[in-house]
C-alpha positions as CSV (number, residue, x, y, z in Angstrom):
1,M,-0.2,0.0,0.2
2,R,1.3,3.4,-1.1
3,I,0.4,6.3,1.1
4,A,0.7,9.8,0.9
5,F,0.6,11.6,4.2
6,I,0.6,15.1,4.2
7,G,1.3,17.1,7.7
8,L,3.9,16.1,9.8
9,G,3.4,18.0,13.1
10,N,3.1,16.8,16.7
11,M,0.2,14.5,15.7
12,G,1.2,13.7,12.3
13,S,4.6,12.7,12.3
14,G,3.7,10.1,14.8
15,M,1.1,8.7,13.0
16,A,3.0,8.6,9.8
17,A,5.8,6.7,11.5
18,N,3.2,4.1,12.7
19,Q,2.2,3.5,9.1
20,A,6.0,3.1,8.2
21,K,6.5,0.7,10.9
22,A,3.7,-1.4,9.4
23,G,5.6,-2.0,6.4
24,R,3.6,0.5,4.1
25,E,5.3,2.6,1.6
26,I,5.1,6.4,2.8
27,V,5.7,9.3,0.7
28,A,5.6,12.2,3.3
29,F,5.2,16.2,2.8
30,D,5.3,18.7,5.3
31,L,6.5,22.6,5.0
32,S,8.8,21.8,7.6
33,S,12.3,20.7,6.2
34,E,13.3,19.3,9.7
35,A,10.0,17.1,9.6
36,L,10.9,15.8,6.4
37,A,14.5,14.9,7.6
38,R,12.9,12.9,10.4
39,A,10.6,11.3,8.2
40,Q,13.2,10.0,6.1
41,E,15.3,8.8,8.9
42,Q,12.1,6.9,9.7
43,G,12.0,5.1,6.6
44,M,9.8,7.3,4.5
45,T,10.2,9.1,1.1
46,P,10.2,13.0,1.7
47,A,8.1,14.7,-1.2
48,V,9.2,18.5,-2.5
49,S,5.2,19.3,-2.8
50,A,1.9,18.0,-1.6
51,R,1.4,17.5,-5.5
52,E,4.3,15.0,-5.7
53,A,3.2,13.2,-2.6
54,V,-0.4,12.3,-3.8
55,N,1.1,11.0,-7.2
56,D,0.3,7.2,-7.6
57,A,-1.0,6.9,-4.1
58,D,-3.4,4.1,-3.1
59,V,-4.5,6.3,0.1
60,V,-3.8,10.0,0.7
61,I,-4.0,11.0,4.6
62,T,-4.0,14.3,5.8
63,M,-3.2,15.7,8.9
64,L,-3.5,19.8,9.0
65,P,-3.9,22.5,11.4
66,A,-7.2,24.0,10.5
67,G,-10.1,23.9,8.0
68,D,-8.5,26.4,5.7
69,H,-5.7,24.4,5.3
70,V,-7.6,21.3,4.5
71,R,-9.6,23.2,2.1
72,S,-6.7,24.6,0.3
73,V,-4.3,21.2,0.0
74,Y,-7.6,19.5,-1.3
75,A,-8.4,22.2,-3.9
76,E,-4.5,22.6,-5.0
77,A,-2.9,19.4,-4.5
78,I,-5.0,16.3,-4.0
79,L,-8.1,16.7,-6.1
80,P,-6.4,17.8,-8.9
81,H,-3.2,15.1,-8.9
82,A,-4.2,12.2,-6.9
83,P,-5.2,9.0,-8.9
84,K,-9.2,8.8,-9.1
85,D,-9.1,5.6,-7.3
86,A,-7.1,6.7,-4.3
87,L,-9.0,6.8,-1.2
88,L,-8.7,9.9,0.5
89,I,-8.9,10.4,4.6
90,D,-8.7,13.5,6.2
91,C,-7.9,13.1,9.9
92,S,-7.2,17.0,10.8
93,T,-9.9,18.4,13.5
94,I,-11.6,20.8,11.7
95,D,-15.5,22.7,11.5
96,V,-18.2,20.5,10.3
97,D,-18.7,22.7,7.4
98,S,-15.1,22.3,6.0
99,A,-15.2,18.7,6.0
100,R,-18.8,18.3,4.4
101,T,-17.3,20.7,1.8
102,V,-14.4,18.8,1.2
103,A,-16.0,15.7,1.3
104,R,-19.0,17.1,-1.3
105,D,-16.0,18.4,-3.6
106,A,-13.9,15.0,-3.6
107,S,-17.1,13.1,-4.0
108,M,-18.1,15.1,-7.1
109,Q,-15.0,13.9,-8.7
110,G,-15.2,10.7,-8.2
111,F,-13.1,10.0,-5.0
112,R,-14.2,7.9,-2.0
113,T,-13.5,10.2,1.0
114,A,-13.7,9.8,4.9
115,A,-13.2,12.7,7.7
116,A,-11.7,10.6,10.4
117,P,-10.2,12.9,13.3
118,A,-8.2,11.5,16.0
119,S,-8.2,11.5,19.5
120,G,-5.7,10.4,22.2
121,G,-2.8,13.3,21.8
122,T,0.8,13.1,20.9
123,A,1.6,10.1,23.2
124,A,-1.1,8.0,21.6
125,A,0.1,9.2,17.9
126,A,3.6,8.1,18.9
127,A,2.1,4.4,20.4
128,G,-0.5,3.8,17.3
129,A,-3.2,4.0,20.0
130,L,-5.5,6.7,18.8
131,T,-9.2,6.8,18.5
132,F,-10.6,7.6,14.9
133,M,-14.1,9.0,14.5
134,V,-14.8,8.3,10.9
135,G,-17.8,10.1,8.7
136,C,-17.9,8.4,5.7
137,R,-20.1,6.1,3.5
138,E,-20.7,2.7,5.3
139,Q,-19.6,0.7,2.3
140,D,-16.2,2.6,2.6
141,F,-15.5,1.9,6.0
142,A,-13.8,-1.2,6.0
143,E,-11.5,0.1,3.5
144,I,-10.8,2.8,5.8
145,E,-10.2,1.0,9.2
146,S,-7.7,-1.1,7.4
147,A,-5.8,2.1,6.3
148,L,-6.1,3.5,9.7
149,K,-5.4,0.3,11.6
150,P,-1.4,1.1,12.1
151,M,-2.4,4.0,13.7
152,A,-5.1,3.3,15.9
153,K,-6.6,1.7,19.2
154,A,-10.0,2.0,17.9
155,V,-11.8,3.0,14.6
156,I,-15.3,3.8,15.0
157,R,-17.6,5.0,12.3
158,A,-19.9,7.9,13.6
159,G,-22.1,8.3,10.5
160,D,-22.1,9.9,7.0
161,S,-19.8,13.1,6.0
162,G,-19.4,15.4,8.9
163,A,-20.0,12.8,11.6
164,G,-16.8,12.3,12.4
165,Q,-16.0,16.0,13.1
166,A,-18.9,16.2,14.9
167,A,-18.0,13.7,17.3
168,K,-14.3,15.1,17.9
169,I,-15.7,18.1,18.7
170,C,-18.3,17.1,20.9
171,N,-15.8,14.8,22.5
172,N,-13.1,17.4,23.0
173,M,-15.9,20.0,24.4
174,L,-16.6,17.2,26.9
175,L,-12.8,16.8,28.0
176,G,-12.0,20.4,28.2
177,I,-14.9,20.7,30.8
178,S,-14.0,17.4,32.5
179,M,-10.1,19.0,33.0
180,V,-11.5,22.3,34.4
181,G,-13.9,20.5,36.8
182,V,-11.0,18.1,37.9
183,S,-8.5,21.1,38.3
184,E,-11.1,23.1,40.1
185,A,-11.7,20.1,43.0
186,F,-7.8,19.9,43.3
187,A,-7.4,23.4,43.9
188,L,-10.5,23.2,46.2
189,A,-9.2,20.4,47.9
190,E,-5.6,22.3,48.5
191,G,-7.2,25.4,50.0
192,L,-9.5,23.0,52.4
193,G,-6.0,21.6,53.5
194,L,-6.7,17.9,52.0
195,D,-3.3,16.4,50.8
196,A,-3.6,16.0,46.7
197,Q,-2.7,12.4,47.0
198,K,-5.5,11.3,49.1
199,F,-8.0,13.6,47.4
200,Y,-6.8,11.6,44.3
201,D,-7.0,8.1,45.9
202,I,-10.4,8.7,47.2
203,A,-11.9,10.7,44.1
204,S,-10.3,8.0,41.7
205,Q,-12.6,5.3,43.4
206,A,-15.4,7.3,43.8
207,S,-18.2,9.2,41.9
208,G,-16.0,12.1,40.8
209,Q,-13.6,9.4,38.6
210,C,-13.2,10.5,35.3
211,W,-10.4,10.1,32.6
212,S,-9.0,13.7,33.4
213,L,-8.6,12.3,36.8
214,T,-7.3,9.0,36.2
215,S,-5.5,8.8,33.2
216,Y,-4.5,12.4,33.0
217,C,-4.0,13.8,36.2
218,P,-3.6,17.5,36.2
219,W,-1.8,17.5,39.8
220,P,1.8,16.0,39.4
221,G,2.1,12.9,41.3
222,P,-0.7,10.4,41.0
223,V,-0.4,9.3,37.6
224,P,3.3,9.4,36.5
225,A,2.6,9.1,32.4
226,A,0.7,12.3,32.5
227,P,2.3,15.6,31.4
228,S,1.7,17.1,35.0
229,N,4.9,15.2,35.8
230,R,7.0,16.8,32.7
231,D,6.4,20.3,33.7
232,Y,3.4,20.3,31.4
233,E,5.4,19.7,28.4
234,G,4.1,17.6,25.4
235,G,0.7,15.9,25.6
236,F,-2.1,18.3,23.9
237,A,-1.4,21.7,23.8
238,A,-3.9,24.4,25.3
239,A,-3.8,26.1,22.3
240,M,-5.5,23.0,20.3
241,M,-7.7,22.8,23.2
242,L,-8.9,26.5,22.7
243,K,-9.1,25.6,19.0
244,D,-11.5,23.0,19.6
245,L,-13.4,24.7,21.9
246,K,-14.0,27.4,19.8
247,L,-15.1,24.9,16.9
248,A,-17.7,23.2,19.3
249,Q,-19.0,26.9,20.6
250,E,-19.3,27.8,16.8
251,A,-21.3,24.5,16.1
252,A,-23.3,25.5,19.2
253,D,-24.2,28.6,17.8
254,I,-25.4,27.5,14.5
255,S,-27.2,24.3,15.8
256,G,-28.8,26.3,18.7
257,A,-27.6,23.5,21.2
258,P,-27.1,25.1,24.8
259,T,-23.4,24.6,25.8
260,P,-22.9,27.0,28.9
261,L,-20.1,25.2,30.5
262,G,-18.5,24.8,27.0
263,G,-18.5,28.6,26.8
264,A,-16.8,28.9,30.2
265,A,-14.1,26.3,29.4
266,E,-13.3,28.4,26.1
267,A,-12.9,31.7,28.1
268,L,-10.7,29.9,30.6
269,Y,-8.6,28.4,28.0
270,S,-8.6,31.7,25.9
271,E,-7.3,33.4,29.2
272,M,-4.5,30.6,29.4
273,V,-3.4,31.0,25.6
274,E,-3.7,34.8,26.0
275,R,-1.2,34.9,29.0
276,G,1.5,33.1,26.8
277,F,0.7,29.5,28.0
278,G,-0.9,28.2,24.7
279,Q,2.4,25.1,24.1
280,K,1.6,24.0,27.9
281,D,-0.5,20.7,27.8
282,F,-4.1,21.7,28.8
283,S,-4.0,20.1,32.2
284,F,-1.9,23.1,33.3
285,I,-5.1,24.9,33.4
286,L,-4.7,23.8,37.0
287,Q,-1.9,25.8,37.9
288,M,-3.8,29.0,36.4
289,L,-6.5,28.4,38.5
290,R,-4.1,28.1,41.7
291,G,-2.8,31.4,40.5
292,R,0.8,30.0,40.1
293,P,1.8,31.4,36.7
């Protein structure tokens, strides 16, 4: 299987590397020459452009920052130059409208497409343990699942075009809200004189248990693998969480769905980014709530 992989950022680099480890032929492109050099070291073939990367590809996978980037790459490189029988999979987290527009334009030209945003962060990307939420035609899902398998813990079809993006922004809004709640609980426990480890031991086995607490604890110590034990470096950058929360609020405005906690989480992460902590892991919100930065 020949895969064109476009976008070798924090997530894409690990994802593409796992495709190469699976023995697939990867032709990679990124605007960063350093990212391309790393890709070559990992057994991939660097391309000089996205247009070159998609030539003769069986599958095209994109992992790009925003909807504008995806629209541009599809319009200028992929749709004009990829083989018509290539399977096109966009793994970027973008707005639902952009995902549906790209899928519509590709389908009109005879391509099979999927929007398959990923959840799990950079650690899961490096480990090949992402969860993919796929929006596609039902008859294409088996082939899409096979293409994503080296990068995945789970591949789930959410529905037709746009459904994967809808699931991703709902999931990440929930994640942002829950991390704020866990961080507030730790800050309150500290204010009440309760030992943080003791609070974790209790809450992790009580009704407050959630992923943000037991898998990604924002307080250093209780969960050794969490970014809180690495000075909040790596993981899922607060700026990316803010991007996803903004997408969720835009979708809420369009659909009329009430999301007051989503709006509150967006405001808190916006403040965090404005204060210069956008590249810290999003669990750093705990330290902002404690007044530490």
